[in-house]
C-alpha positions as protocol buffer text, in pm:
chain_id: "A"
residue {
  index: 1
  type: UNK
  ca { x: 10892 y: 12051 z: 11790 }
}
residue {
  index: 2
  type: UNK
  ca { x: 10947 y: 12423 z: 11736 }
}
residue {
  index: 3
  type: UNK
  ca { x: 10652 y: 12660 z: 11757 }
}
residue {
  index: 4
  type: UNK
  ca { x: 10679 y: 12758 z: 11389 }
}
residue {
  index: 5
  type: UNK
  ca { x: 10649 y: 12396 z: 11280 }
}
residue {
  index: 6
  type: UNK
  ca { x: 10345 y: 12344 z: 11503 }
}
residue {
  index: 7
  type: UNK
  ca { x: 10185 y: 12658 z: 11357 }
}
residue {
  index: 8
  type: UNK
  ca { x: 10247 y: 12542 z: 11000 }
}
residue {
  index: 9
  type: UNK
  ca { x: 10097 y: 12201 z: 11078 }
}
residue {
  index: 10
  type: UNK
  ca { x: 9789 y: 12372 z: 11228 }
}
residue {
  index: 11
  type: UNK
  ca { x: 9750 y: 12579 z: 10911 }
}
residue {
  index: 12
  type: UNK
  ca { x: 9781 y: 12264 z: 10700 }
}
residue {
  index: 13
  type: UNK
  ca { x: 9520 y: 12086 z: 10914 }
}
residue {
  index: 14
  type: UNK
  ca { x: 9285 y: 12383 z: 10876 }
}
residue {
  index: 15
  type: UNK
  ca { x: 9321 y: 12375 z: 10496 }
}
residue {
  index: 16
  type: UNK
  ca { x: 9245 y: 12001 z: 10496 }
}
residue {
  index: 17
  type: UNK
  ca { x: 8941 y: 12064 z: 10716 }
}
residue {
  index: 18
  type: UNK
  ca { x: 8813 y: 12328 z: 10473 }
}
residue {
  index: 19
  type: UNK
  ca { x: 8864 y: 12079 z: 10191 }
}
residue {
  index: 20
  type: UNK
  ca { x: 8651 y: 11826 z: 10375 }
}
residue {
  index: 21
  type: UNK
  ca { x: 8367 y: 12077 z: 10397 }
}
residue {
  index: 22
  type: UNK
  ca { x: 8334 y: 12094 z: 10018 }
}
residue {
  index: 23
  type: UNK
  ca { x: 8368 y: 11721 z: 9947 }
}
residue {
  index: 24
  type: UNK
  ca { x: 8070 y: 11515 z: 9842 }
}
residue {
  index: 25
  type: UNK
  ca { x: 7897 y: 11292 z: 10095 }
}
residue {
  index: 26
  type: UNK
  ca { x: 7969 y: 10980 z: 9888 }
}
residue {
  index: 27
  type: UNK
  ca { x: 8343 y: 11052 z: 9890 }
}
residue {
  index: 28
  type: UNK
  ca { x: 8341 y: 11103 z: 10266 }
}
residue {
  index: 29
  type: UNK
  ca { x: 8137 y: 10785 z: 10316 }
}
residue {
  index: 30
  type: UNK
  ca { x: 8381 y: 10586 z: 10100 }
}
residue {
  index: 31
  type: UNK
  ca { x: 8678 y: 10719 z: 10296 }
}
residue {
  index: 32
  type: UNK
  ca { x: 8500 y: 10638 z: 10621 }
}
residue {
  index: 33
  type: UNK
  ca { x: 8441 y: 10280 z: 10503 }
}
residue {
  index: 34
  type: UNK
  ca { x: 8807 y: 10246 z: 10407 }
}
residue {
  index: 35
  type: UNK
  ca { x: 8923 y: 10377 z: 10745 }
}
residue {
  index: 36
  type: UNK
  ca { x: 8688 y: 10139 z: 10928 }
}
residue {
  index: 37
  type: UNK
  ca { x: 8834 y: 9844 z: 10738 }
}
residue {
  index: 38
  type: UNK
  ca { x: 9186 y: 9965 z: 10811 }
}
residue {
  index: 39
  type: UNK
  ca { x: 9100 y: 9994 z: 11180 }
}
residue {
  index: 40
  type: UNK
  ca { x: 8960 y: 9640 z: 11177 }
}
residue {
  index: 41
  type: UNK
  ca { x: 9286 y: 9513 z: 11027 }
}
residue {
  index: 42
  type: UNK
  ca { x: 9489 y: 9693 z: 11295 }
}
residue {
  index: 43
  type: UNK
  ca { x: 9270 y: 9545 z: 11568 }
}
residue {
  index: 44
  type: UNK
  ca { x: 9299 y: 9199 z: 11415 }
}
residue {
  index: 45
  type: UNK
  ca { x: 9679 y: 9224 z: 11401 }
}
residue {
  index: 46
  type: UNK
  ca { x: 9691 y: 9386 z: 11748 }
}
residue {
  index: 47
  type: UNK
  ca { x: 9892 y: 9682 z: 11625 }
}
residue {
  index: 48
  type: UNK
  ca { x: 9915 y: 9960 z: 11883 }
}
residue {
  index: 49
  type: UNK
  ca { x: 9845 y: 10322 z: 11795 }
}
residue {
  index: 50
  type: UNK
  ca { x: 10131 y: 10557 z: 11720 }
}
residue {
  index: 51
  type: UNK
  ca { x: 10192 y: 10859 z: 11940 }
}
residue {
  index: 52
  type: UNK
  ca { x: 10050 y: 11181 z: 11803 }
}
residue {
  index: 53
  type: UNK
  ca { x: 10249 y: 11501 z: 11777 }
}
residue {
  index: 54
  type: UNK
  ca { x: 10171 y: 11833 z: 11946 }
}
residue {
  index: 55
  type: UNK
  ca { x: 10012 y: 11989 z: 11639 }
}
residue {
  index: 56
  type: UNK
  ca { x: 9768 y: 11698 z: 11608 }
}
residue {
  index: 57
  type: UNK
  ca { x: 9680 y: 11727 z: 11976 }
}
residue {
  index: 58
  type: UNK
  ca { x: 9606 y: 12098 z: 11935 }
}
residue {
  index: 59
  type: UNK
  ca { x: 9397 y: 12035 z: 11623 }
}
residue {
  index: 60
  type: UNK
  ca { x: 9191 y: 11766 z: 11798 }
}
residue {
  index: 61
  type: UNK
  ca { x: 9140 y: 11992 z: 12099 }
}
residue {
  index: 62
  type: UNK
  ca { x: 9020 y: 12279 z: 11877 }
}
residue {
  index: 63
  type: UNK
  ca { x: 8782 y: 12050 z: 11688 }
}
residue {
  index: 64
  type: UNK
  ca { x: 8637 y: 11911 z: 12010 }
}
residue {
  index: 65
  type: UNK
  ca { x: 8588 y: 12263 z: 12150 }
}
residue {
  index: 66
  type: UNK
  ca { x: 8411 y: 12380 z: 11835 }
}
residue {
  index: 67
  type: UNK
  ca { x: 8190 y: 12068 z: 11832 }
}
residue {
  index: 68
  type: UNK
  ca { x: 8105 y: 12124 z: 12199 }
}
residue {
  index: 69
  type: UNK
  ca { x: 8013 y: 12487 z: 12125 }
}
residue {
  index: 70
  type: UNK
  ca { x: 7785 y: 12379 z: 11838 }
}
residue {
  index: 71
  type: UNK
  ca { x: 7612 y: 12130 z: 12068 }
}
residue {
  index: 72
  type: UNK
  ca { x: 7558 y: 12403 z: 12327 }
}
residue {
  index: 73
  type: UNK
  ca { x: 7403 y: 12627 z: 12063 }
}
residue {
  index: 74
  type: UNK
  ca { x: 7167 y: 12344 z: 11971 }
}
residue {
  index: 75
  type: UNK
  ca { x: 7068 y: 12305 z: 12335 }
}
residue {
  index: 76
  type: UNK
  ca { x: 7001 y: 12677 z: 12369 }
}
residue {
  index: 77
  type: UNK
  ca { x: 6768 y: 12678 z: 12069 }
}
residue {
  index: 78
  type: UNK
  ca { x: 6581 y: 12373 z: 12201 }
}
residue {
  index: 79
  type: UNK
  ca { x: 6530 y: 12518 z: 12551 }
}
residue {
  index: 80
  type: UNK
  ca { x: 6395 y: 12849 z: 12421 }
}
residue {
  index: 81
  type: UNK
  ca { x: 6086 y: 12687 z: 12269 }
}
């Protein structure tokens, strides 16, 4: 996968992430319920996961780093008390 295509996919993932920030909680909860049911069907049928591409790997890594940083900030504020 060329670097330009990976970059464009990262930009698209970022736009989707921003869209998720402004969605209502009920919409996110409904989507979560749907995805859980879909996962249950995959597990029931014993369907293996597909391989993810490089752009998805990078996006997941960036999200996990940002989540880790937010957790560290929460720990800092708790230990200062």
